[in-house]
C-alpha positions as CSV (number, residue, x, y, z in Angstrom):
1,M,19.6,6.7,-46.2
2,S,17.4,10.0,-44.4
3,E,19.3,12.7,-42.2
4,P,19.6,12.4,-38.4
5,T,16.7,14.8,-37.0
6,A,18.1,17.8,-34.7
7,A,17.4,16.8,-30.8
8,P,14.7,19.0,-29.1
9,A,15.8,22.0,-27.3
10,M,15.7,21.5,-23.2
11,P,13.7,24.2,-21.4
12,A,16.0,26.7,-19.5
13,S,16.2,25.6,-16.2
14,P,14.2,27.7,-13.6
15,S,17.6,29.0,-11.7
16,S,19.3,30.2,-15.3
17,E,16.3,32.7,-15.7
18,V,17.2,36.2,-14.7
19,I,14.2,37.8,-12.9
20,A,14.2,41.7,-12.8
21,P,13.2,43.2,-9.0
22,V,9.8,44.9,-8.9
23,Q,10.1,48.6,-9.3
24,V,8.0,50.6,-6.4
25,S,7.6,53.9,-6.9
26,P,9.2,55.9,-3.7
27,W,5.4,57.6,-3.5
28,T,3.9,54.1,-3.2
29,S,6.6,53.2,-0.7
30,F,5.9,56.1,1.5
31,S,2.1,55.9,1.4
32,T,2.4,52.3,2.4
33,L,4.6,52.8,5.2
34,L,2.6,55.7,6.0
35,R,-1.2,53.4,6.1
36,W,1.4,51.0,8.2
37,S,2.5,53.0,10.6
38,L,-1.0,55.0,11.3
39,A,-2.1,51.1,11.6
40,S,0.0,50.3,14.4
41,I,-1.0,53.4,16.3
42,G,-4.8,52.2,15.7
43,A,-7.3,52.7,17.8
44,M,-5.2,54.9,20.1
45,L,-4.7,57.5,17.5
46,P,-8.1,59.4,18.6
47,L,-6.5,59.3,22.3
48,I,-3.3,60.5,21.8
49,V,-5.2,63.4,19.8
50,V,-6.9,64.4,22.7
51,I,-3.9,63.7,25.0
52,Q,-1.7,66.6,23.2
53,A,-4.6,68.7,23.2
54,M,-5.0,68.8,26.6
55,L,-1.2,68.9,27.2
56,A,-1.2,71.9,25.6
57,A,-4.4,73.4,27.1
58,G,-3.1,72.3,30.6
59,I,0.1,74.1,30.1
60,V,-1.4,77.1,29.1
61,I,-3.7,77.3,32.0
62,G,-2.0,75.6,34.5
63,F,1.2,77.2,34.2
64,G,-1.0,80.7,34.9
65,F,-2.2,79.4,38.1
66,L,1.5,79.0,39.1
67,I,2.2,83.4,38.5
68,P,0.0,85.5,40.6
69,D,-1.2,88.5,38.9
70,I,-0.4,87.4,35.2
71,T,0.3,90.3,33.1
72,P,-0.5,90.1,29.0
73,D,3.1,90.3,28.7
74,T,3.5,86.8,30.9
75,A,0.6,85.6,29.4
76,L,1.8,85.7,25.8
77,F,5.1,84.4,26.7
78,L,3.4,81.6,28.2
79,A,1.0,81.0,25.6
80,S,3.7,81.2,22.6
81,G,5.8,78.5,24.4
82,A,3.2,75.9,24.7
83,P,3.3,74.9,21.1
84,T,6.9,74.4,21.4
85,I,6.8,71.9,24.5
86,L,4.3,70.0,22.5
87,L,6.4,69.4,19.5
88,L,9.5,68.7,21.7
89,T,7.6,66.1,23.6
90,I,6.1,64.0,21.0
91,G,9.8,64.3,19.3
92,L,11.9,63.8,22.3
93,V,9.9,61.6,24.1
94,I,6.5,59.5,22.0
95,V,8.7,58.8,19.2
96,P,11.6,57.2,21.1
97,Q,9.0,55.1,22.9
98,G,7.3,54.0,19.8
99,I,10.7,53.2,18.1
100,S,12.1,51.3,21.2
101,R,8.5,49.0,21.2
102,A,8.9,48.5,17.5
103,R,12.7,47.2,17.7
104,A,11.4,44.9,20.8
105,S,9.0,43.7,18.6
106,G,11.1,43.4,15.7
107,G,9.0,45.5,13.6
108,L,11.9,48.0,13.2
109,D,13.8,45.3,11.6
110,Y,11.3,44.5,9.5
111,Q,10.8,47.4,8.2
112,R,14.3,47.6,7.6
113,A,14.4,44.8,5.4
114,L,11.5,46.0,3.1
115,P,13.4,47.1,-0.1
116,V,12.8,50.9,0.6
117,P,15.0,53.7,1.5
118,R,16.1,54.2,5.3
119,P,15.6,58.1,5.5
120,M,11.6,57.3,4.4
121,L,11.4,55.3,7.5
122,L,12.0,58.6,9.5
123,L,10.1,60.7,6.8
124,V,7.4,58.5,7.5
125,D,7.2,59.5,11.7
126,L,7.9,62.8,11.0
127,V,4.6,63.1,8.9
128,V,2.5,60.9,11.2
129,W,3.2,62.9,14.7
130,T,3.3,66.2,12.8
131,L,0.1,65.3,12.0
132,I,-1.0,64.3,15.6
133,A,0.7,67.2,17.1
134,L,-1.0,70.0,14.7
135,P,-4.7,69.7,16.6
136,G,-3.2,69.9,20.0
137,V,-1.1,73.5,18.9
138,A,-3.9,74.9,17.3
139,I,-6.1,74.1,20.8
140,G,-3.4,75.3,22.9
141,L,-3.5,79.3,21.0
142,L,-7.2,78.7,21.0
143,V,-7.5,77.8,24.6
144,A,-4.9,81.1,25.6
145,W,-6.9,83.4,23.9
146,V,-10.0,82.7,25.5
147,R,-8.2,82.6,28.7
148,Y,-5.8,85.6,28.5
149,D,-7.7,87.7,26.0
150,L,-4.6,87.5,23.9
151,T,-3.9,89.1,20.4
152,F,-1.0,87.3,18.3
153,S,0.2,88.8,15.3
154,F,1.4,85.4,13.1
155,D,4.7,85.4,10.8
156,W,3.1,82.4,9.0
157,P,6.2,81.6,6.8
158,L,8.2,82.0,9.8
159,L,6.0,80.0,12.2
160,V,5.4,76.8,9.1
161,L,9.8,76.7,8.8
162,A,10.1,77.0,12.5
163,S,7.2,74.4,13.2
164,V,8.9,72.1,10.5
165,L,12.4,72.6,12.1
166,V,11.5,72.4,15.4
167,T,9.0,68.9,14.9
168,T,12.2,67.4,12.5
169,M,15.0,68.6,15.1
170,A,12.9,66.8,17.9
171,T,12.0,63.6,15.7
172,A,15.4,63.4,14.4
173,L,17.5,63.4,17.7
174,G,14.3,61.4,19.5
175,Y,14.7,58.6,16.5
176,A,18.4,58.5,17.1
177,I,18.1,57.6,20.5
178,A,15.8,55.1,19.9
179,V,17.8,53.2,17.6
180,T,21.3,53.9,19.0
181,F,20.9,52.9,22.7
182,P,19.3,50.1,23.9
183,A,15.6,49.9,24.2
184,M,15.5,50.8,28.1
185,L,18.2,53.2,28.2
186,A,16.5,55.4,25.5
187,Q,13.1,54.9,27.2
188,L,15.0,56.2,30.3
189,L,17.0,58.9,28.2
190,S,12.9,60.0,27.1
191,Q,11.8,60.2,30.5
192,V,14.6,62.5,31.6
193,L,14.3,64.7,28.3
194,V,11.0,65.4,29.4
195,F,11.6,66.7,32.7
196,F,14.2,68.6,31.3
197,V,12.1,70.2,28.6
198,L,9.0,71.0,31.0
199,L,11.0,72.2,34.1
200,F,14.3,73.8,33.4
201,S,14.4,74.8,29.6
202,P,13.4,78.7,29.1
203,I,9.8,77.9,27.2
204,T,7.2,79.1,29.5
205,F,9.7,81.5,31.3
206,P,12.0,83.7,30.3
207,A,16.1,82.6,30.4
208,E,16.8,85.2,32.5
209,Q,15.6,83.6,35.5
210,L,18.3,80.7,35.0
211,P,21.6,81.0,36.4
212,G,23.9,82.4,34.6
213,W,25.7,79.3,33.3
214,F,22.3,77.7,32.9
215,Q,21.5,80.9,30.2
216,E,25.0,80.0,28.5
217,L,24.4,76.2,28.0
218,H,21.3,76.9,26.4
219,T,22.7,79.7,24.0
220,V,24.1,76.1,22.2
221,L,21.2,73.6,22.8
222,P,18.2,73.4,20.9
223,V,15.4,73.9,22.6
224,Q,15.6,78.0,23.5
225,A,16.3,78.4,19.7
226,A,13.1,76.6,19.4
227,A,10.9,78.5,21.6
228,D,12.1,82.1,20.4
229,L,12.2,80.7,16.8
230,M,8.6,79.7,17.5
231,R,7.4,82.4,19.5
232,S,8.4,84.8,16.9
233,G,6.1,83.1,14.4
234,I,3.3,83.3,17.0
235,A,3.8,86.7,18.1
236,A,6.0,88.4,15.8
237,D,5.3,91.8,16.9
238,A,6.5,90.7,20.2
239,F,9.2,88.9,19.8
240,P,11.5,89.3,16.6
241,A,13.4,87.0,15.1
242,R,17.1,85.9,15.2
243,A,19.3,84.5,13.0
244,G,21.2,82.7,15.7
245,D,18.0,80.6,16.5
246,L,17.6,79.8,13.1
247,L,21.2,78.9,12.9
248,V,21.4,76.8,16.0
249,L,18.2,74.7,15.3
250,S,19.3,74.0,12.2
251,L,22.4,72.5,12.8
252,W,21.0,70.5,15.8
253,T,18.1,68.9,13.4
254,A,21.1,68.4,10.6
255,L,22.9,66.5,13.6
256,G,20.0,64.4,14.3
257,L,19.4,63.4,10.8
258,V,22.7,62.2,10.3
259,V,22.5,60.6,13.4
260,T,19.4,58.5,12.6
261,Y,20.3,58.0,8.7
262,L,23.5,56.4,10.2
263,A,21.8,54.2,12.6
264,L,19.4,53.3,9.9
265,A,22.0,52.2,7.5
266,R,24.1,49.8,9.8
267,R,24.2,46.9,9.4
268,R,23.1,44.4,11.9
């Protein structure tokens, strides 16, 4: 009598298989998001660079027309403040408007759903807009050198540090505004900020020209600290650096990064 044969093994059901998640390197995630961000700007990228360069040159030349018999010292103060206006305008105005549009179209929610660290979204925008701003900063200083025959005394380590801090602070605060407030309110706040930066901040004029209470206010706001630190990096012989400016700018940078991270990490 033959022994019964064992029943053939049944294949495992697909639901019982464990599929390991695909591991993506941080560099791959960063480069992919960077290409995505540049592609989303598209054909507007060269135009934005040109506009930023024209803004920097316009500040140097146009504001000079408002000052009768401008002296070399005044021209140096004006010229060394123009890069700060450019960096602040990008971070506090252009970035919030771009993020608000991405929220309205659903692009930001899609990016947040990707398996990438949330801070990388801010880092990518920071890199993109820094690269866009650099040509305008260089052109602004070149125009000032030609227009007013200025001599700059660059402190390169301080200038690099100040540029990174100012760009990070402005972009982080702009990002925080865009992801915290409704789109329409965020765009309105960005418009208010650009007027505050251009007209009521001691960037292209000394703080002594402001009322006393406004001078005190600017000691705790990041705008004057950003301008003074950038000025020290561009014209170190005329404007020595102050530790207080670095402290104020660092605190506002940290605040913007924390608020942005919390807003990006919040579940919707």
